[in-house]
C-alpha positions in Angstrom: -25.7 35.8 -30.1 -24.5 32.7 -28.4 -20.9 31.6 -29.2 -20.5 28.2 -30.8 -19.1 25.5 -28.7 -16.1 23.6 -30.0 -17.0 20.0 -30.6 -15.8 17.6 -27.9 -12.5 15.9 -28.8 -13.0 12.4 -30.1 -11.3 9.8 -27.9 -8.4 8.2 -29.5 -7.4 4.7 -28.9 -4.0 4.2 -27.4 -1.3 2.9 -29.8 -1.5 -0.9 -30.1 0.8 -2.9 -28.0 2.3 -6.2 -29.0 -0.3 -8.5 -30.5 -0.8 -12.2 -30.3 1.0 -12.6 -33.6 4.1 -11.1 -32.1 3.9 -13.4 -29.1 3.2 -16.4 -31.4 6.2 -15.6 -33.7 8.5 -15.2 -30.7 7.5 -18.6 -29.3 7.8 -20.3 -32.7 11.3 -18.8 -33.1 12.4 -19.9 -29.6 11.2 -23.4 -30.4 13.1 -23.4 -33.7 16.1 -22.4 -31.7 15.6 -25.7 -29.7 13.9 -24.3 -26.6 10.9 -26.2 -25.2 7.8 -24.5 -24.0 8.7 -25.4 -20.3 11.8 -23.3 -20.6 9.9 -20.2 -21.8 7.9 -17.6 -19.9 5.7 -15.0 -21.6 6.0 -11.9 -19.4 3.1 -9.5 -20.2 2.0 -6.1 -19.1 -1.4 -6.2 -17.6 -2.8 -4.5 -20.7 -1.2 -7.0 -23.0 -2.6 -9.9 -20.9 -6.0 -8.4 -21.1 -5.8 -7.9 -24.9 -4.5 -11.4 -25.4 -7.5 -12.8 -23.6 -9.9 -10.8 -25.8 -8.0 -11.1 -29.1 -10.4 -12.6 -31.7 -7.4 -14.1 -33.6 -6.5 -16.3 -30.7 -8.0 -19.8 -31.1 -9.6 -21.5 -28.2 -7.0 -24.3 -28.3 -4.1 -21.7 -28.1 -4.9 -20.4 -24.7 -5.6 -22.2 -21.5 -6.2 -21.6 -17.8 -5.4 -24.6 -15.7 -4.4 -24.7 -12.0 -4.4 -21.0 -11.8 -1.9 -20.7 -14.6 -2.5 -19.0 -17.9 -0.7 -20.5 -20.9 -0.4 -19.3 -24.5 0.7 -22.0 -27.0 1.8 -24.0 -24.0 4.0 -21.2 -22.6 3.4 -20.0 -19.1 2.1 -16.4 -18.9 3.1 -14.1 -16.1 1.4 -10.8 -16.1 2.3 -7.5 -14.4 5.5 -6.2 -13.0 7.0 -5.4 -16.4 6.9 -2.2 -18.5 7.2 -4.0 -21.8 6.0 -7.5 -22.7 8.6 -10.0 -23.7 9.3 -13.7 -24.0 11.7 -14.9 -21.4 13.8 -17.6 -23.0 15.2 -18.8 -19.7 18.7 -18.2 -20.9 21.3 -16.9 -18.4 
């Protein structure tokens, strides 16, 4: 009699990281606090940058790629070099 094989484990999707709504809310709050988009920098992990580019809830007009710079809602995006994505408000 042949022993039964255990079924292969089903791959699990990693826990979701910050979503575009979180980035959007942080930018809106910073603007409400009087900061302009030029004072802000969205620092993203490589994964969050990739997800933001593919997020179906992001409208075409919300994201741009001009002059080698990615922008989300007018805010410059810098990817990599961080462990956790955040909005840099440019405050000292």
